PDB file as gemmi writes it, atoms N, CA and C in Angstrom:
CRYST1    1.000    1.000    1.000  90.00  90.00  90.00 P 1                      
ATOM      1  N   MET A   1      27.934  27.450 -63.274  1.00  0.00           N  
ATOM      2  CA  MET A   1      28.586  26.151 -62.671  1.00  0.00           C  
ATOM      3  C   MET A   1      28.287  26.084 -61.377  1.00  0.00           C  
ATOM      4  N   HIS A   2      28.408  24.458 -60.912  1.00  0.00           N  
ATOM      5  CA  HIS A   2      27.918  24.000 -59.952  1.00  0.00           C  
ATOM      6  C   HIS A   2      29.253  23.184 -59.449  1.00  0.00           C  
ATOM      7  N   SER A   3      29.565  23.089 -58.186  1.00  0.00           N  
ATOM      8  CA  SER A   3      30.821  22.117 -57.798  1.00  0.00           C  
ATOM      9  C   SER A   3      30.544  21.375 -56.694  1.00  0.00           C  
ATOM     10  N   THR A   4      31.024  20.234 -56.659  1.00  0.00           N  
ATOM     11  CA  THR A   4      30.933  19.319 -55.474  1.00  0.00           C  
ATOM     12  C   THR A   4      32.377  19.108 -54.914  1.00  0.00           C  
ATOM     13  N   LEU A   5      32.408  18.846 -53.588  1.00  0.00           N  
ATOM     14  CA  LEU A   5      34.013  18.417 -53.058  1.00  0.00           C  
ATOM     15  C   LEU A   5      33.497  17.133 -52.569  1.00  0.00           C  
ATOM     16  N   ILE A   6      34.162  15.998 -52.609  1.00  0.00           N  
ATOM     17  CA  ILE A   6      33.961  14.854 -52.011  1.00  0.00           C  
ATOM     18  C   ILE A   6      35.086  14.639 -51.047  1.00  0.00           C  
ATOM     19  N   VAL A   7      35.039  14.167 -49.789  1.00  0.00           N  
ATOM     20  CA  VAL A   7      36.063  14.343 -48.942  1.00  0.00           C  
ATOM     21  C   VAL A   7      36.267  12.814 -48.315  1.00  0.00           C  
ATOM     22  N   ALA A   8      37.325  11.880 -48.489  1.00  0.00           N  
ATOM     23  CA  ALA A   8      37.417  10.615 -48.075  1.00  0.00           C  
ATOM     24  C   ALA A   8      38.812  10.424 -47.433  1.00  0.00           C  
ATOM     25  N   ARG A   9      38.925   8.914 -47.308  1.00  0.00           N  
ATOM     26  CA  ARG A   9      40.519   8.891 -46.924  1.00  0.00           C  
ATOM     27  C   ARG A   9      41.191   8.044 -48.240  1.00  0.00           C  
ATOM     28  N   MET A  10      42.585   8.343 -48.192  1.00  0.00           N  
ATOM     29  CA  MET A  10      43.090   7.592 -49.260  1.00  0.00           C  
ATOM     30  C   MET A  10      44.604   7.335 -48.758  1.00  0.00           C  
ATOM     31  N   GLU A  11      45.265   6.285 -48.867  1.00  0.00           N  
ATOM     32  CA  GLU A  11      46.644   6.286 -48.606  1.00  0.00           C  
ATOM     33  C   GLU A  11      47.575   6.987 -49.686  1.00  0.00           C  
ATOM     34  N   PRO A  12      48.422   7.825 -49.440  1.00  0.00           N  
ATOM     35  CA  PRO A  12      49.038   8.654 -50.421  1.00  0.00           C  
ATOM     36  C   PRO A  12      49.835   7.804 -51.622  1.00  0.00           C  
ATOM     37  N   GLU A  13      50.042   6.617 -51.422  1.00  0.00           N  
ATOM     38  CA  GLU A  13      50.610   5.623 -52.384  1.00  0.00           C  
ATOM     39  C   GLU A  13      49.564   5.034 -53.287  1.00  0.00           C  
ATOM     40  N   SER A  14      48.309   5.440 -52.971  1.00  0.00           N  
ATOM     41  CA  SER A  14      47.418   5.163 -54.045  1.00  0.00           C  
ATOM     42  C   SER A  14      46.895   6.267 -55.088  1.00  0.00           C  
ATOM     43  N   ALA A  15      47.529   7.746 -54.949  1.00  0.00           N  
ATOM     44  CA  ALA A  15      47.217   8.612 -55.616  1.00  0.00           C  
ATOM     45  C   ALA A  15      47.621   8.275 -57.202  1.00  0.00           C  
ATOM     46  N   GLU A  16      48.768   7.633 -57.466  1.00  0.00           N  
ATOM     47  CA  GLU A  16      48.561   7.440 -59.094  1.00  0.00           C  
ATOM     48  C   GLU A  16      47.899   6.361 -59.490  1.00  0.00           C  
ATOM     49  N   GLN A  17      47.348   5.291 -58.695  1.00  0.00           N  
ATOM     50  CA  GLN A  17      46.191   4.577 -59.248  1.00  0.00           C  
ATOM     51  C   GLN A  17      45.206   5.286 -59.138  1.00  0.00           C  
ATOM     52  N   VAL A  18      44.718   5.930 -58.429  1.00  0.00           N  
ATOM     53  CA  VAL A  18      43.350   6.574 -58.587  1.00  0.00           C  
ATOM     54  C   VAL A  18      43.319   7.836 -59.593  1.00  0.00           C  
ATOM     55  N   ALA A  19      44.511   8.304 -60.065  1.00  0.00           N  
ATOM     56  CA  ALA A  19      44.538   9.217 -61.013  1.00  0.00           C  
ATOM     57  C   ALA A  19      44.447   8.236 -62.450  1.00  0.00           C  
ATOM     58  N   ASP A  20      45.273   7.030 -62.333  1.00  0.00           N  
ATOM     59  CA  ASP A  20      44.799   6.309 -63.818  1.00  0.00           C  
ATOM     60  C   ASP A  20      43.447   6.003 -63.835  1.00  0.00           C  
ATOM     61  N   ILE A  21      42.924   5.463 -62.847  1.00  0.00           N  
ATOM     62  CA  ILE A  21      41.357   5.067 -63.037  1.00  0.00           C  
ATOM     63  C   ILE A  21      40.549   5.937 -63.457  1.00  0.00           C  
ATOM     64  N   PHE A  22      40.824   7.288 -62.899  1.00  0.00           N  
ATOM     65  CA  PHE A  22      40.003   8.412 -63.408  1.00  0.00           C  
ATOM     66  C   PHE A  22      40.423   8.805 -64.890  1.00  0.00           C  
ATOM     67  N   ALA A  23      41.701   8.814 -65.178  1.00  0.00           N  
ATOM     68  CA  ALA A  23      41.826   9.317 -66.273  1.00  0.00           C  
ATOM     69  C   ALA A  23      41.307   8.164 -67.459  1.00  0.00           C  
ATOM     70  N   ALA A  24      41.285   6.856 -67.080  1.00  0.00           N  
ATOM     71  CA  ALA A  24      40.437   6.253 -68.343  1.00  0.00           C  
ATOM     72  C   ALA A  24      39.050   6.312 -68.348  1.00  0.00           C  
ATOM     73  N   PHE A  25      38.446   6.818 -67.336  1.00  0.00           N  
ATOM     74  CA  PHE A  25      36.994   7.104 -67.249  1.00  0.00           C  
ATOM     75  C   PHE A  25      36.798   8.236 -67.827  1.00  0.00           C  
ATOM     76  N   ASP A  26      37.564   9.335 -67.550  1.00  0.00           N  
ATOM     77  CA  ASP A  26      37.448  10.571 -68.303  1.00  0.00           C  
ATOM     78  C   ASP A  26      37.579  10.348 -69.715  1.00  0.00           C  
ATOM     79  N   GLU A  27      38.357   9.724 -70.243  1.00  0.00           N  
ATOM     80  CA  GLU A  27      38.471   9.753 -71.754  1.00  0.00           C  
ATOM     81  C   GLU A  27      37.062   8.838 -72.394  1.00  0.00           C  
ATOM     82  N   THR A  28      36.092   8.456 -71.646  1.00  0.00           N  
ATOM     83  CA  THR A  28      35.056   8.060 -71.967  1.00  0.00           C  
ATOM     84  C   THR A  28      34.136   9.271 -72.623  1.00  0.00           C  
ATOM     85  N   GLU A  29      32.958   8.917 -72.690  1.00  0.00           N  
ATOM     86  CA  GLU A  29      31.656   9.844 -73.075  1.00  0.00           C  
ATOM     87  C   GLU A  29      31.000  10.336 -71.527  1.00  0.00           C  
ATOM     88  N   MET A  30      31.382   9.477 -70.341  1.00  0.00           N  
ATOM     89  CA  MET A  30      30.743   9.442 -69.260  1.00  0.00           C  
ATOM     90  C   MET A  30      30.798  10.908 -68.799  1.00  0.00           C  
ATOM     91  N   PRO A  31      31.830  11.643 -68.665  1.00  0.00           N  
ATOM     92  CA  PRO A  31      31.861  12.899 -67.833  1.00  0.00           C  
ATOM     93  C   PRO A  31      30.787  13.918 -68.813  1.00  0.00           C  
ATOM     94  N   HIS A  32      30.910  13.619 -70.144  1.00  0.00           N  
ATOM     95  CA  HIS A  32      29.962  14.488 -70.838  1.00  0.00           C  
ATOM     96  C   HIS A  32      28.478  14.277 -70.334  1.00  0.00           C  
ATOM     97  N   ARG A  33      27.784  12.790 -70.239  1.00  0.00           N  
ATOM     98  CA  ARG A  33      26.818  12.277 -70.079  1.00  0.00           C  
ATOM     99  C   ARG A  33      26.372  13.021 -68.446  1.00  0.00           C  
ATOM    100  N   MET A  34      27.364  13.045 -67.741  1.00  0.00           N  
ATOM    101  CA  MET A  34      27.435  13.350 -66.155  1.00  0.00           C  
ATOM    102  C   MET A  34      27.067  14.930 -65.883  1.00  0.00           C  
ATOM    103  N   GLY A  35      27.532  15.479 -66.969  1.00  0.00           N  
ATOM    104  CA  GLY A  35      27.915  17.138 -67.063  1.00  0.00           C  
ATOM    105  C   GLY A  35      28.922  17.807 -66.579  1.00  0.00           C  
ATOM    106  N   THR A  36      29.861  16.719 -66.459  1.00  0.00           N  
ATOM    107  CA  THR A  36      30.957  17.020 -65.683  1.00  0.00           C  
ATOM    108  C   THR A  36      31.910  17.997 -66.802  1.00  0.00           C  
ATOM    109  N   ARG A  37      32.397  19.312 -66.207  1.00  0.00           N  
ATOM    110  CA  ARG A  37      33.277  19.976 -66.876  1.00  0.00           C  
ATOM    111  C   ARG A  37      34.722  19.979 -66.605  1.00  0.00           C  
ATOM    112  N   ARG A  38      34.980  19.722 -65.281  1.00  0.00           N  
ATOM    113  CA  ARG A  38      36.139  19.713 -64.803  1.00  0.00           C  
ATOM    114  C   ARG A  38      36.242  18.523 -63.400  1.00  0.00           C  
ATOM    115  N   ARG A  39      37.194  18.025 -63.584  1.00  0.00           N  
ATOM    116  CA  ARG A  39      37.579  16.979 -62.405  1.00  0.00           C  
ATOM    117  C   ARG A  39      38.875  17.558 -61.740  1.00  0.00           C  
ATOM    118  N   GLN A  40      39.099  17.563 -60.514  1.00  0.00           N  
ATOM    119  CA  GLN A  40      40.456  17.680 -59.894  1.00  0.00           C  
ATOM    120  C   GLN A  40      40.628  16.786 -58.518  1.00  0.00           C  
ATOM    121  N   LEU A  41      41.684  16.030 -58.272  1.00  0.00           N  
ATOM    122  CA  LEU A  41      41.624  15.398 -57.145  1.00  0.00           C  
ATOM    123  C   LEU A  41      42.930  15.847 -56.536  1.00  0.00           C  
ATOM    124  N   PHE A  42      42.886  15.992 -54.931  1.00  0.00           N  
ATOM    125  CA  PHE A  42      43.633  16.384 -54.236  1.00  0.00           C  
ATOM    126  C   PHE A  42      44.236  15.546 -53.073  1.00  0.00           C  
ATOM    127  N   SER A  43      45.214  15.335 -52.480  1.00  0.00           N  
ATOM    128  CA  SER A  43      45.458  14.625 -51.474  1.00  0.00           C  
ATOM    129  C   SER A  43      46.077  15.311 -50.200  1.00  0.00           C  
ATOM    130  N   TYR A  44      46.140  15.301 -49.113  1.00  0.00           N  
ATOM    131  CA  TYR A  44      46.715  15.771 -47.929  1.00  0.00           C  
ATOM    132  C   TYR A  44      46.745  14.827 -46.960  1.00  0.00           C  
ATOM    133  N   LYS A  45      47.736  14.351 -46.363  1.00  0.00           N  
ATOM    134  CA  LYS A  45      47.962  13.615 -45.006  1.00  0.00           C  
ATOM    135  C   LYS A  45      47.121  12.612 -45.139  1.00  0.00           C  
ATOM    136  N   GLY A  46      46.814  11.555 -46.026  1.00  0.00           N  
ATOM    137  CA  GLY A  46      45.785  10.638 -46.091  1.00  0.00           C  
ATOM    138  C   GLY A  46      44.180  10.970 -46.148  1.00  0.00           C  
ATOM    139  N   LEU A  47      44.115  12.325 -46.475  1.00  0.00           N  
ATOM    140  CA  LEU A  47      42.748  12.593 -47.000  1.00  0.00           C  
ATOM    141  C   LEU A  47      43.006  12.783 -48.696  1.00  0.00           C  
ATOM    142  N   TYR A  48      41.684  12.435 -49.169  1.00  0.00           N  
ATOM    143  CA  TYR A  48      41.327  12.475 -50.534  1.00  0.00           C  
ATOM    144  C   TYR A  48      40.525  13.361 -50.638  1.00  0.00           C  
ATOM    145  N   PHE A  49      40.649  14.462 -51.512  1.00  0.00           N  
ATOM    146  CA  PHE A  49      39.445  15.520 -52.089  1.00  0.00           C  
ATOM    147  C   PHE A  49      39.100  15.372 -53.663  1.00  0.00           C  
ATOM    148  N   HIS A  50      38.076  15.287 -53.912  1.00  0.00           N  
ATOM    149  CA  HIS A  50      37.759  14.854 -55.219  1.00  0.00           C  
ATOM    150  C   HIS A  50      36.827  16.032 -55.754  1.00  0.00           C  
ATOM    151  N   LEU A  51      37.116  17.279 -56.190  1.00  0.00           N  
ATOM    152  CA  LEU A  51      36.640  18.357 -56.910  1.00  0.00           C  
ATOM    153  C   LEU A  51      36.138  18.233 -58.213  1.00  0.00           C  
ATOM    154  N   GLN A  52      34.620  18.298 -58.398  1.00  0.00           N  
ATOM    155  CA  GLN A  52      34.009  18.133 -59.514  1.00  0.00           C  
ATOM    156  C   GLN A  52      33.227  19.522 -60.045  1.00  0.00           C  
ATOM    157  N   ASP A  53      33.408  19.849 -60.931  1.00  0.00           N  
ATOM    158  CA  ASP A  53      32.530  21.136 -61.542  1.00  0.00           C  
ATOM    159  C   ASP A  53      31.432  20.547 -62.404  1.00  0.00           C  
ATOM    160  N   PHE A  54      30.417  21.080 -62.318  1.00  0.00           N  
ATOM    161  CA  PHE A  54      29.406  20.802 -63.509  1.00  0.00           C  
ATOM    162  C   PHE A  54      28.713  21.695 -64.492  1.00  0.00           C  
ATOM    163  N   ASP A  55      28.513  21.266 -65.370  1.00  0.00           N  
ATOM    164  CA  ASP A  55      27.920  22.591 -66.601  1.00  0.00           C  
ATOM    165  C   ASP A  55      26.915  23.369 -65.574  1.00  0.00           C  
ATOM    166  N   SER A  56      26.176  22.514 -64.944  1.00  0.00           N  
ATOM    167  CA  SER A  56      24.866  23.542 -64.426  1.00  0.00           C  
ATOM    168  C   SER A  56      24.754  22.687 -62.948  1.00  0.00           C  
ATOM    169  N   ASP A  57      23.879  23.099 -62.246  1.00  0.00           N  
ATOM    170  CA  ASP A  57      23.173  22.723 -60.729  1.00  0.00           C  
ATOM    171  C   ASP A  57      22.322  21.138 -61.180  1.00  0.00           C  
ATOM    172  N   ASP A  58      22.304  20.933 -62.379  1.00  0.00           N  
ATOM    173  CA  ASP A  58      21.395  19.255 -62.483  1.00  0.00           C  
ATOM    174  C   ASP A  58      22.756  18.398 -62.387  1.00  0.00           C  
ATOM    175  N   GLY A  59      23.645  18.601 -61.749  1.00  0.00           N  
ATOM    176  CA  GLY A  59      24.930  17.477 -61.741  1.00  0.00           C  
ATOM    177  C   GLY A  59      24.391  16.213 -60.997  1.00  0.00           C  
ATOM    178  N   GLY A  60      23.737  16.536 -60.126  1.00  0.00           N  
ATOM    179  CA  GLY A  60      23.064  15.484 -59.334  1.00  0.00           C  
ATOM    180  C   GLY A  60      22.300  14.657 -60.172  1.00  0.00           C  
ATOM    181  N   GLU A  61      21.186  15.159 -60.473  1.00  0.00           N  
ATOM    182  CA  GLU A  61      20.152  14.534 -61.596  1.00  0.00           C  
ATOM    183  C   GLU A  61      20.901  13.502 -62.328  1.00  0.00           C  
ATOM    184  N   ARG A  62      21.817  14.173 -63.345  1.00  0.00           N  
ATOM    185  CA  ARG A  62      22.570  13.751 -64.442  1.00  0.00           C  
ATOM    186  C   ARG A  62      23.326  12.444 -63.739  1.00  0.00           C  
ATOM    187  N   ILE A  63      23.712  12.746 -62.744  1.00  0.00           N  
ATOM    188  CA  ILE A  63      24.756  11.699 -62.281  1.00  0.00           C  
ATOM    189  C   ILE A  63      23.774  10.196 -61.895  1.00  0.00           C  
ATOM    190  N   GLU A  64      22.647  10.775 -61.149  1.00  0.00           N  
ATOM    191  CA  GLU A  64      21.617   9.750 -60.895  1.00  0.00           C  
ATOM    192  C   GLU A  64      21.227   8.775 -62.188  1.00  0.00           C  
ATOM    193  N   SER A  65      20.894   9.535 -63.255  1.00  0.00           N  
ATOM    194  CA  SER A  65      20.602   8.996 -64.369  1.00  0.00           C  
ATOM    195  C   SER A  65      21.942   7.761 -64.896  1.00  0.00           C  
ATOM    196  N   VAL A  66      22.952   8.067 -64.538  1.00  0.00           N  
ATOM    197  CA  VAL A  66      24.059   6.825 -65.152  1.00  0.00           C  
ATOM    198  C   VAL A  66      24.503   6.018 -63.886  1.00  0.00           C  
ATOM    199  N   LYS A  67      23.920   6.117 -63.228  1.00  0.00           N  
ATOM    200  CA  LYS A  67      24.439   5.210 -61.700  1.00  0.00           C  
ATOM    201  C   LYS A  67      24.510   3.717 -62.194  1.00  0.00           C  
ATOM    202  N   THR A  68      23.708   3.163 -63.286  1.00  0.00           N  
ATOM    203  CA  THR A  68      23.558   1.869 -63.510  1.00  0.00           C  
ATOM    204  C   THR A  68      24.370   1.386 -64.786  1.00  0.00           C  
ATOM    205  N   ASP A  69      24.847   2.470 -65.387  1.00  0.00           N  
ATOM    206  CA  ASP A  69      25.905   2.469 -66.333  1.00  0.00           C  
ATOM    207  C   ASP A  69      26.865   1.376 -66.310  1.00  0.00           C  
ATOM    208  N   PRO A  70      27.557   0.619 -66.828  1.00  0.00           N  
ATOM    209  CA  PRO A  70      28.555  -0.529 -66.213  1.00  0.00           C  
ATOM    210  C   PRO A  70      29.731   0.398 -66.187  1.00  0.00           C  
ATOM    211  N   ARG A  71      29.972   1.213 -66.706  1.00  0.00           N  
ATOM    212  CA  ARG A  71      31.421   2.113 -66.638  1.00  0.00           C  
ATOM    213  C   ARG A  71      31.360   2.883 -65.449  1.00  0.00           C  
ATOM    214  N   PHE A  72      30.330   3.400 -64.820  1.00  0.00           N  
ATOM    215  CA  PHE A  72      30.112   3.918 -63.630  1.00  0.00           C  
ATOM    216  C   PHE A  72      30.094   2.897 -62.452  1.00  0.00           C  
ATOM    217  N   VAL A  73      29.404   1.970 -62.413  1.00  0.00           N  
ATOM    218  CA  VAL A  73      29.720   0.646 -61.707  1.00  0.00           C  
ATOM    219  C   VAL A  73      31.096   0.458 -61.558  1.00  0.00           C  
ATOM    220  N   GLN A  74      31.730   0.191 -62.343  1.00  0.00           N  
ATOM    221  CA  GLN A  74      33.180  -0.280 -62.678  1.00  0.00           C  
ATOM    222  C   GLN A  74      34.139   0.578 -61.883  1.00  0.00           C  
ATOM    223  N   ILE A  75      34.167   1.867 -62.289  1.00  0.00           N  
ATOM    224  CA  ILE A  75      35.050   2.870 -61.625  1.00  0.00           C  
ATOM    225  C   ILE A  75      34.623   2.930 -59.868  1.00  0.00           C  
ATOM    226  N   SER A  76      33.279   2.758 -59.731  1.00  0.00           N  
ATOM    227  CA  SER A  76      33.045   2.488 -58.012  1.00  0.00           C  
ATOM    228  C   SER A  76      33.884   1.157 -57.587  1.00  0.00           C  
ATOM    229  N   THR A  77      33.899   0.378 -58.496  1.00  0.00           N  
ATOM    230  CA  THR A  77      34.180  -1.135 -57.659  1.00  0.00           C  
ATOM    231  C   THR A  77      35.982  -0.814 -57.902  1.00  0.00           C  
ATOM    232  N   ASP A  78      36.333   0.009 -58.877  1.00  0.00           N  
ATOM    233  CA  ASP A  78      37.907  -0.117 -59.011  1.00  0.00           C  
ATOM    234  C   ASP A  78      38.289   1.038 -57.771  1.00  0.00           C  
ATOM    235  N   LEU A  79      37.841   1.816 -57.488  1.00  0.00           N  
ATOM    236  CA  LEU A  79      38.137   2.928 -56.291  1.00  0.00           C  
ATOM    237  C   LEU A  79      37.938   2.479 -55.104  1.00  0.00           C  
ATOM    238  N   LYS A  80      37.272   1.280 -54.828  1.00  0.00           N  
ATOM    239  CA  LYS A  80      37.300   0.908 -53.499  1.00  0.00           C  
ATOM    240  C   LYS A  80      38.404   0.527 -52.647  1.00  0.00           C  
ATOM    241  N   PRO A  81      39.358  -0.493 -53.424  1.00  0.00           N  
ATOM    242  CA  PRO A  81      40.853  -0.643 -52.415  1.00  0.00           C  
ATOM    243  C   PRO A  81      41.393   0.617 -52.170  1.00  0.00           C  
ATOM    244  N   HIS A  82      41.089   1.673 -52.807  1.00  0.00           N  
ATOM    245  CA  HIS A  82      41.974   2.748 -52.602  1.00  0.00           C  
ATOM    246  C   HIS A  82      41.358   4.170 -51.866  1.00  0.00           C  
ATOM    247  N   ILE A  83      40.123   4.231 -52.090  1.00  0.00           N  
ATOM    248  CA  ILE A  83      39.177   5.110 -51.279  1.00  0.00           C  
ATOM    249  C   ILE A  83      38.135   4.747 -50.458  1.00  0.00           C  
ATOM    250  N   THR A  84      38.502   5.253 -48.992  1.00  0.00           N  
ATOM    251  CA  THR A  84      37.459   4.723 -47.896  1.00  0.00           C  
ATOM    252  C   THR A  84      37.094   5.907 -47.277  1.00  0.00           C  
ATOM    253  N   ALA A  85      35.562   5.794 -46.776  1.00  0.00           N  
ATOM    254  CA  ALA A  85      34.672   6.556 -46.343  1.00  0.00           C  
ATOM    255  C   ALA A  85      35.702   7.662 -45.092  1.00  0.00           C  
ATOM    256  N   TYR A  86      35.293   8.870 -45.295  1.00  0.00           N  
ATOM    257  CA  TYR A  86      35.700   9.633 -44.271  1.00  0.00           C  
ATOM    258  C   TYR A  86      35.328   9.130 -43.120  1.00  0.00           C  
ATOM    259  N   ASP A  87      34.132   9.042 -42.506  1.00  0.00           N  
ATOM    260  CA  ASP A  87      33.680   8.350 -41.561  1.00  0.00           C  
ATOM    261  C   ASP A  87      32.478   7.337 -41.920  1.00  0.00           C  
ATOM    262  N   PRO A  88      33.052   5.904 -42.009  1.00  0.00           N  
ATOM    263  CA  PRO A  88      32.144   4.712 -42.366  1.00  0.00           C  
ATOM    264  C   PRO A  88      31.064   4.679 -41.455  1.00  0.00           C  
ATOM    265  N   SER A  89      30.859   5.180 -40.236  1.00  0.00           N  
ATOM    266  CA  SER A  89      29.555   4.935 -39.497  1.00  0.00           C  
ATOM    267  C   SER A  89      28.264   5.896 -40.165  1.00  0.00           C  
ATOM    268  N   THR A  90      28.911   6.800 -40.769  1.00  0.00           N  
ATOM    269  CA  THR A  90      27.787   7.682 -41.345  1.00  0.00           C  
ATOM    270  C   THR A  90      27.475   7.588 -42.826  1.00  0.00           C  
ATOM    271  N   TRP A  91      28.485   6.912 -43.904  1.00  0.00           N  
ATOM    272  CA  TRP A  91      28.421   6.652 -44.892  1.00  0.00           C  
ATOM    273  C   TRP A  91      27.436   5.877 -45.502  1.00  0.00           C  
ATOM    274  N   ARG A  92      26.378   6.432 -46.571  1.00  0.00           N  
ATOM    275  CA  ARG A  92      25.846   5.433 -47.086  1.00  0.00           C  
ATOM    276  C   ARG A  92      25.878   5.830 -48.797  1.00  0.00           C  
ATOM    277  N   SER A  93      26.329   6.795 -49.245  1.00  0.00           N  
ATOM    278  CA  SER A  93      26.492   7.054 -50.669  1.00  0.00           C  
ATOM    279  C   SER A  93      27.628   8.466 -50.600  1.00  0.00           C  
ATOM    280  N   PRO A  94      27.962   8.709 -51.826  1.00  0.00           N  
ATOM    281  CA  PRO A  94      28.767   9.982 -51.872  1.00  0.00           C  
ATOM    282  C   PRO A  94      28.272  11.023 -51.699  1.00  0.00           C  
ATOM    283  N   SER A  95      27.137  11.155 -51.451  1.00  0.00           N  
ATOM    284  CA  SER A  95      26.549  12.863 -51.110  1.00  0.00           C  
ATOM    285  C   SER A  95      26.754  12.693 -49.468  1.00  0.00           C  
ATOM    286  N   ASP A  96      26.843  11.795 -48.883  1.00  0.00           N  
ATOM    287  CA  ASP A  96      27.517  11.586 -47.179  1.00  0.00           C  
ATOM    288  C   ASP A  96      28.828  12.129 -47.038  1.00  0.00           C  
ATOM    289  N   ALA A  97      29.461  12.050 -48.186  1.00  0.00           N  
ATOM    290  CA  ALA A  97      31.012  12.582 -47.882  1.00  0.00           C  
ATOM    291  C   ALA A  97      31.234  14.168 -48.825  1.00  0.00           C  
ATOM    292  N   MET A  98      30.128  14.646 -49.040  1.00  0.00           N  
ATOM    293  CA  MET A  98      30.402  15.735 -49.758  1.00  0.00           C  
ATOM    294  C   MET A  98      30.589  17.152 -48.647  1.00  0.00           C  
ATOM    295  N   ALA A  99      31.477  17.973 -49.134  1.00  0.00           N  
ATOM    296  CA  ALA A  99      31.733  19.080 -48.327  1.00  0.00           C  
ATOM    297  C   ALA A  99      30.687  20.187 -48.581  1.00  0.00           C  
ATOM    298  N   GLU A 100      30.519  21.214 -47.421  1.00  0.00           N  
ATOM    299  CA  GLU A 100      29.477  21.948 -47.575  1.00  0.00           C  
ATOM    300  C   GLU A 100      30.170  23.157 -47.725  1.00  0.00           C  
ATOM    301  N   ARG A 101      29.889  24.075 -49.018  1.00  0.00           N  
ATOM    302  CA  ARG A 101      30.300  25.220 -49.279  1.00  0.00           C  
ATOM    303  C   ARG A 101      29.872  26.306 -48.430  1.00  0.00           C  
ATOM    304  N   PHE A 102      30.838  27.189 -47.767  1.00  0.00           N  
ATOM    305  CA  PHE A 102      30.032  27.849 -46.751  1.00  0.00           C  
ATOM    306  C   PHE A 102      30.188  29.666 -47.178  1.00  0.00           C  
ATOM    307  N   TYR A 103      31.307  29.687 -48.440  1.00  0.00           N  
ATOM    308  CA  TYR A 103      31.495  30.743 -48.807  1.00  0.00           C  
ATOM    309  C   TYR A 103      32.048  30.727 -50.202  1.00  0.00           C  
ATOM    310  N   HIS A 104      31.820  31.757 -51.297  1.00  0.00           N  
ATOM    311  CA  HIS A 104      32.187  31.355 -52.511  1.00  0.00           C  
ATOM    312  C   HIS A 104      32.389  33.040 -52.957  1.00  0.00           C  
ATOM    313  N   TRP A 105      33.189  33.126 -53.748  1.00  0.00           N  
ATOM    314  CA  TRP A 105      33.616  34.603 -54.448  1.00  0.00           C  
ATOM    315  C   TRP A 105      34.278  34.257 -55.878  1.00  0.00           C  
ATOM    316  N   SER A 106      33.837  34.937 -56.775  1.00  0.00           N  
ATOM    317  CA  SER A 106      33.809  34.908 -58.187  1.00  0.00           C  
ATOM    318  C   SER A 106      34.307  36.531 -58.813  1.00  0.00           C  
ATOM    319  N   SER A 107      35.305  36.415 -59.562  1.00  0.00           N  
ATOM    320  CA  SER A 107      35.145  37.712 -60.248  1.00  0.00           C  
ATOM    321  C   SER A 107      34.414  37.876 -61.546  1.00  0.00           C  
ATOM    322  N   LEU A 108      33.744  36.552 -61.804  1.00  0.00           N  
ATOM    323  CA  LEU A 108      33.024  36.757 -62.830  1.00  0.00           C  
ATOM    324  C   LEU A 108      31.616  37.294 -62.617  1.00  0.00           C  
TER     325      LEU A 108                                                      
END                                                                             
């Protein structure tokens, strides 16, 4: 399994709306098309953390293949009022907001 963690900014009062946006998206076949196995959203003092687990390391390729799907475009549009870049001066795409894992342990 491959995981990504996106870090951004979000006002705490947006949490419920962001959760609703993802809940509607996750009810479609889009997570399956993207290879998403699990999605978790966290907030902490104005920060937003989006942890996504994929079936395998090809998550990036599968996401690239759905970026033009109207549902993917729509969720990106719907999230814009709620989620802002952690560092707007360096943000060009979600990959610019991905945390780098520097340690991992698993019992498996």
